[in-house]
N, C-alpha and C positions, 0 to 999 in steps of 0.2 A: 744942825741937820738941815738938810735941804727939804723944802716942802714937797718936791716930787717924790722923794724917798718915803716920806711919811704917808703920802696918799697911796703909794704903791703897797706899803705894809698894811694900811687900812683896807685896801681892796682885797688883798690876799687873805686877810683875816675874815672879811665879810664873805668871800667866796668859800672859804673853808667852813664857816658857820652854816652857810646855806647848803653846802654839800652834806654836812653832818645831819642837818634837819631833813633833807631829802632822803638820805640813807635811812634814817630812823623811821620816817613815814612809810617808805617802801617796805621796810622790814615789818613794821606793824601791820601793814595791809596784807603781807604774805604770811603772817603768823598763823592765821586759821588754816591756810592750806598746808603749812608744815605740820600743824597739829593733826589735821585730818590724815595726811600722808603717814604720820607716825602711828596713828590709830589703825590705818589699813595694814601697815607693815606688821604691827603687833598682832592683829587679827590673823594675818597670813601665817606668822610664826606660831601662834597658838593652834591654828588649824593643822599645821604640819606636825606639831608636837602631839596633838590629839591622835593623828593618824599613826605616828610612831609608837605612841603609848598603846594603841589598840593592837598594832602588829606585835609588840612585845608581849602583851597579855595573851594573844592568840598563840604565840610561840611557847609561852610558859604553859599554857593549857595543854598544848600538844606534847610538851616535854613531860608533863605530869601523866598524860595518857600513856605515853611510851613507857615511862617508869612503872606504871600500874601493869601494863602488859608484860613487862619483864618480870615483875614480882609474881604475877599470875603464872607465867611460864615456869619460873623457878619453883613455885609451889607444886605445879603439875609434875615437874620433873622429879621433885622430892617424893611425891605421892607415887609416881611410877616406879621410882627406885625401891620404895617400901614394898610395893606390890610385887616387884620382881624378886626381892629378897624373900617375901612370904611365899611366893610360888616356887622358888628354888628350894626353900626349906620343905615345903609340902612335897615337892618332887623327890627330895632325898628320903623323906619319911615313907613315901609310897614305894620307892625303890627298895628301901630297907624291908618294908612289909612284904613286897613281892619276893625278895630273896629269902625271907623267912618261910614264906609259903612254899617256894620252890624247894628249899632245904627239907621242909616237912614232907613234901611229896616224894622227894628222892629217898628220904628215910622210910616212908611207907612202901615205896617200891622195893627197897632192900629187904624190908621186913617180909613183904609178900613173897619175894624171891627166896628168902630163907625158909619160909613156911611151905612153899610149893615144892612138892617132891619131884616134879618134873624139871625143875630148874637147877642147873649145876652152877652154883654161885661162884665157883672157881673160874669158870669160863666166861660168864656173862659180864663180869666186871662191874656190876652195880653195887 
C-alpha cells in the first residue's frame, strides 16, 4: 500500500471519530432541553386531558339531570293518568247517582199525578 492512501484512511477515521464525539457532546448538551420540552408537552397533554375529563363529567351530570327530569315527568304523567281515571270513575258514579235521583223524582211525579184527582194521567204522559 501506498503511504498516501494509509494517511488518507487515517485522516478519514480521525475525522469520523471527531465528528462522532462532537455529535455525542452536542446531543448531551441538548438532552436537558429535550427532557424539559417533553415535560412541557406532557403537561400540556395532561392539561387538555383534564379539561376534556371535566367536560365529560359535566355532560354526564347534565345527562343524569335530564334523565331524572324525564323520570319525574313520567311519574307525574302516571299520577295524572291515575287521577284522570279516578275522576272519570267518580264522574260515572255521580252521573249514575243523578240518574237514580232523576228516576226517583219522575216516579214521585207519576205517583203524585196518579194520586191527584185533577190530573188526567192518560193525557199528561208522565
